[in-house]
N, C-alpha and C positions, 0 to 999 in steps of 0.2 A: 733350810730351817730358819724360822724367824721367832723372835719373842714379841714383836709388835708388827701389825700391818696396818697401813693407812690406804683405804680404798677410794678410788674415783676422784682423787684430788687434781685440781689444775696446777700443775707444777710451774713455778716462776723461776726461771734462771736469768743469768745476765744476758742471754741470747734469745730465749724463746719461752713460750707458754704452751704447755701441752698437758692433756689428761693422762694420768697414769696411776698405778699402785706403787706403793713404796713398801719394801720389806726391811725391817730393822733387826739387828742381832748384836748384842754385847756393845751397844752404844754407837754402832756404825750403820750407815746405809749400805745394805748388801744386795738389794734388788730394786730395780726400776723396771717395771714391765707394763704391758698393756692393761688398761683399766678393767677391773673385774676379774682378772686372772688369778690373783692371789686370794686364797680362801682362808677365812678366819680360824676355824677349828677351835682349839683350846687356848689360842694366844690372844693377847690384847688387840682388839680390832676397832678402828674408828672409820666410819663412813664419812668421808669428806666431800661427798658429791655437792657441787655447786659452790664449794669454797675454794680458796687458793692457798697454795703452800709456798711460802717465800723461805729462802735461806734465812736462818736466824740472823737477825741484825747484829752488827758489830759496832758498838758505840765507843769510839776511840777517845772520847772527851767527857769524863765524868769526874765530879768532885765529891767523893764520899766521906772525906774529912776525918777518917779514923787512922791512927789514934789521935787523941787529944781534943777533937771537936766533934765527937760522936754524937753529942746533943743536937748538932746541926743536921747530920745525916750519918749513917753508917753502912757497913757492907751488907748487913741483914736487910734493913729496910730499903736500901738503894737497889740491891739485886732483886728483891721481890718486885719493886717498881718496874725494873727492866723486864722482868719475866712477864709481867701483865701488859707490857708494851711490845713484846715480841722480840726483845733483845736477849741474845744468848751468850754473848761475849762483851766485856767492857774493859776499857783501859782507864785506870784510876790515876788522876793527876797528882803530882808530888806535893801540891798545896791543896787545900787549906788544912791538911793534917798538921798536928803540932806534937812533936817536931816534924818539920818538913822532910820529905824523902830525898835527902842530899848526901847520905853516906851509907856504906854497906850495912851497918848495924841498924839503921833506921829502916832501910829497905827490907831487911829480914823481919823486923818486928811488924811492919805493915803486911808483909806477905803472910805471916802466920795468922794474922787476923782475918785476911781474905780467905785462907784455907778453911778456918773454922766457921766462918759466917756467911760467905757468899753462896747463893744457890744457883748461880750461873758461872760460866767460865770467866776468867779474868787475865789481864796482863797489868803490870805496873810501870808508870812512867817514873823516871828519876828527874831530879832538878839540876839545872845549871844555874849556879849563883856565884857571886864573886869569891866566896871563900871555899869553894869545893872543887876547884880544878884538879887537885891531886886525888880526888875520889872518883873521877869519871870512869876510868878504866875498870876499877873494881865494880862499880855499879853495873857496868856493861856485862862483865863476867857473871855477876849475880843474877842476871836475867832481865835487866831493864829493857822494856820494848823500845825505848828511845829516851830522849832528854827534852825537858821543857824549860823554856826561858821567857822571861818578860822583858820587853824593851821599855815598858812604863811601870810605874809602881803597881804592885799586885793587889794592894788592898789589905795585906796582912804584913806586920813587921817582921814575921819570921821567915819570909821568902823575899829576899832582896831582888830588885830588878838587875838585869845584867848590863853593865855599861859596855861601851865599844871594845875595850881591852879584853874584858871577860868573854864577850861574844867571839872575838877573833881567836883567842887562845882556846876557848872551849870548843869551838867549831873544828879547829885543827885536830884536837884530840878525838872528837866524835867521828870525824872523817877517817882517822887512822884506824879506828876499831870498826869501821863500816857500819855505824849506827846512823841515827837521824835526829835532827833537832826540830821540835815543834815550837812555834814562836808565837807569842802574843805580840802583834806588831802595831804599836801606837807610840807616837813620839812623846816621850816623857816631858821634854822641854817645851813643846807646844802646848801640851795639856796643862802643865803647871803655869805657864805664862797666861793662858786664857782663863783658867780657873781663878787665879789671883785677881784679874780684872773683874770677873763676874762677882766674886765675893765682895770686893771693895765697893762695887756698885749695888750690892744687896740684890743681886738677881739670882733667885733660888728656885725658879720654876723648871719644869721638865724640859722645856725648850731651851732654857738658858744652859742646863746641863749638857744637852746634845751639842750645843754650839761650842762648848769647851773641848769636845772631842770630835772634831770635824773629819770628813773623809780625807782631807789633805793630811791629817795627822797619821792616819793609816797608811796612806800612800807614800809618805816620806820614809816611815819605818820599813815598809816593804821593799822600797827601792834600796835602802841601805842593806838589809839582810840578804837581798838578792846578790848584791855586789860582794858581800862577805862570803856567800856560798860560792860564787865564781872564783874568788880568790883562794879559799881553803879547800874546795872540792867536797864540802859538807852537803849531804842531802838535807833538805828542809821541808817542812810541812807548815803552811800558813794557816793558823787557827781562825775560826769564827769570822770570816770575812763578811762585812756588812754592805759592801758596795760593788757595783759592776765595774767601777774604775780599777779596783784592785784586781778583779778577775782579768781585765783586759791586760793589765801590766804583766800578770803571771802567764798569760798566754804568750806574750812576746818573749818572756824569759825562758819558757819551755822551747820555743822555736829556736832560741839561741843556744840551747843545749844545757841549760841549768836544771839540775835534778830537784824539781820543786812540785809539790802538790798543794791543792787548795781545798779548804773546808768551809762550808757555811753551816748554819744551824736553823732548825725549824722556826725559831722565834723571828729570824730575819725574813722568813718566807711567809709568815702568818700575820704578824703585827707590823704596823708602821708607826711613825712618830705620832700620827693622829690618835691611834689607839693607846700609845703610851701616855699621851696627855689625859685620856679618859680613864685609864687603869690606874695610873700613878706608880707607886713604889714597887709594886709586884712585877712590873715590866722593866725595871731598871737593870741594865747590863752594860758591859763594856767590851767592844765598842757599842755605842748605843743604837737603838732602832732608828731607821732612816725614813725618808719620805716614801710615799706609796710608789713613786716612779722606780725607786731602787728596788722595791720588792718585785716588781714586774720584770725588771731587767735580770735580777738573780734567777728568776724562773726561766727566762729566756736562755741564759747560759747553761742551766741544767738541761734544758731541752736539747741544746747543741752538744752536750757532753763535755763542756769546759770546766765544770765543777766536779772535782774528783770524789769528795766524800761529804756526807752530810752526817753530823753527829750532834748530840744534844747540848753540850756544854752545861750539863745539869749542875748548877751551883747554888744549892739551897742555904738557908739560914733559919734561925729561930724567928718567930714572927715579930719579936720586939725589935730586931735589927732592921726590919722592913718598915715598921710603923713608929719608929722612935722620934720622928721629927717631920715637920712640914717642909723642911729644907732638903731638897732632893739630893744634895751633895753629902748629907750626913747618913743616908740609909745605905744598906748593903746592896752592892751591885752584883746581882746574880739571879738567874731565872731557873726555877724548879720546873723541869719539863721532860725528863727522859721517858716517862711513861706514855707520853702523847706523841712521840716523834713519828711513828708509822701512821697514826690517825691523821696528822697534819699533812703528810705526803700523799696519802690516799685522797684526802678531802680536797685539798688545795691543788695538788699536782694531777693526779689521775682524773678525778671527777670534774674539776673546774677548768683545768687547762689541757687535759689530754695528754699529760706526761705518760709514757708507756710504762706498764708495770715492770718491764725488763730494766728500764732506766732506774726505777726505785730500787730494784734488787742490786743494780751495779753500784749505786752511790752509798748504799747502806750495808752491803755485805761483800760483794766481789772486789771492789776497789780497795776497801780497807784491808781485806785479807791479802790481796796482792801487794799492796804498798808495805805491809809490815811483816811479810813472810809467813803468813798463816795459810796460804792457799792449798797446801797439801792436804789439810784437814777441814778447813772452814771456808765460808764465803760462797758456796754454791751447793746445789743439790746434785750429787752424783754418787755413783757406787764407790765405796771406799772412804768417803768423807764422814766426818762426825755427824751423827744424827741430830743436828742442830737445825731446827726449823720452826716456823710459826704458821699455823693454820688460821686464815682470816676469812671472815665474811665481808667481802669488799663492798657490799651493797647495803650493809646494816647501819641504819642511822642511830645515833644516840647523842645524849647531852651529857658531858662530863660532869659528875658531881664529886664534891670533895670527899665524900665517904668512899668513893671508889679508889682514891689514891692510896698507895702504899708508902708514900713518903713519911719520914718521921713527923714532919709538920705538914699537914694537908692544906697547903696554900700553893697556889699556882695561877698565873694569869690565864691559863686554859680552862679553869673551872667556869662552868656555865656555857661554854662554847659547844656548838653543834658540829658533830663530825659524821662522816660517812665512811665505814670501814672498821670493823671491830674484831679484835683477837678472840679467837675461840680456844685455841690450844697453843701452848708453847712447849717445845721438847728441847732439852739440853742433854747431849750425850745419851740419846735414846730414852730419856726419862721424862714423862710428862709432868711438868712443874707448875703449869697454869691450865685450868679448865673450868668451864661453867662460872666464869667471872671470880674465880677463887684461886689462891695459891694452893697447890696440892701438898700434902704432907710427904716430904721426901727427906731422906737421909743422904744428902748429897754433899760430899766434900770434894771440891774441885781443885786440882793441882795442874801445873803446866806439864 
């Protein structure tokens, strides 16, 4: 018996692409069988002939900013944006909400908001900051998917960066409870030194900003956190890597037995410093966008399987924080892009560079689920898994328009860009939440 049938779809898993029918019941995939074998009858039926069915994307790096900064983004608008982009599970970062998610009580408050407002599944990161070391074990018991720390200033005063002592002590606790530390790896000392020089010399251009956050700043911080991982035994995840040099260092660390994974983001794969200079503030992020050569090298490492996870690092803000000044140092550093992640990977990866569809499924679904202990129910299309998947016309061209965005503020550097590959349906826990270019009316309250 089924309550939903998907017929004739091309199923994409981490290993293969094959045509089949899917049968769903009570939010689970209960049947995968020969295409055309399942008959609709009186149940909801979708003919997916010609389309591809990917496991629902797991975006482990989102900033939905609630509570406290819901005027920037919130769980409702953020999760609708994810659904439109084929994401069925997200991990929300402990900043830029206010207060930051650094205590049990704050975690519980944020989780209640997620339960009430999110239309896709979720997990929550907790923070590692200098004054919450005695809260880490409680946060883990409360259900934190892991901990996030900054090695440089975060951009908000309510989430302090972790100095070396905080990192070592915190990592020892995180290792003890068998959790994981996600790290923003840039050298605070290098950035502050170079920024002071640039400001004193009145160098306020996009290129000047990028030169204050050079690749060597990332490399120094990554080297340090790898050594701390080696010392403490703490599992680490390196966020938003912008350069091949970082990937190369992490490859060597893995070979040496360090438990580390590496993430990059769609904007590092789509835009270069050249586009940043053309677009301006909407493309400001940290680490910054790099030269075109680095874009190609990151794709090379994806092709080789050396980049574990791709996530959006969706970090939106109100428009006034992006356009308040001609001084690039004064504007908010974050890119709104979670709705466009799959389109970027299909357009730039599959169509332009021949990246296999299976690789896209690996870095957006299977690998995140495996790394964070969700593989029993998520990350792949198989019998017994949650019915989380996205049906995509991978050949459909379109130009992204601002009116199509579900973000609270419809601004993004991807607006006006041409893509190939469009989401037709998104299913979460067996319920269709996006179809015909619209969020579907659902009474969906997701809990872990």
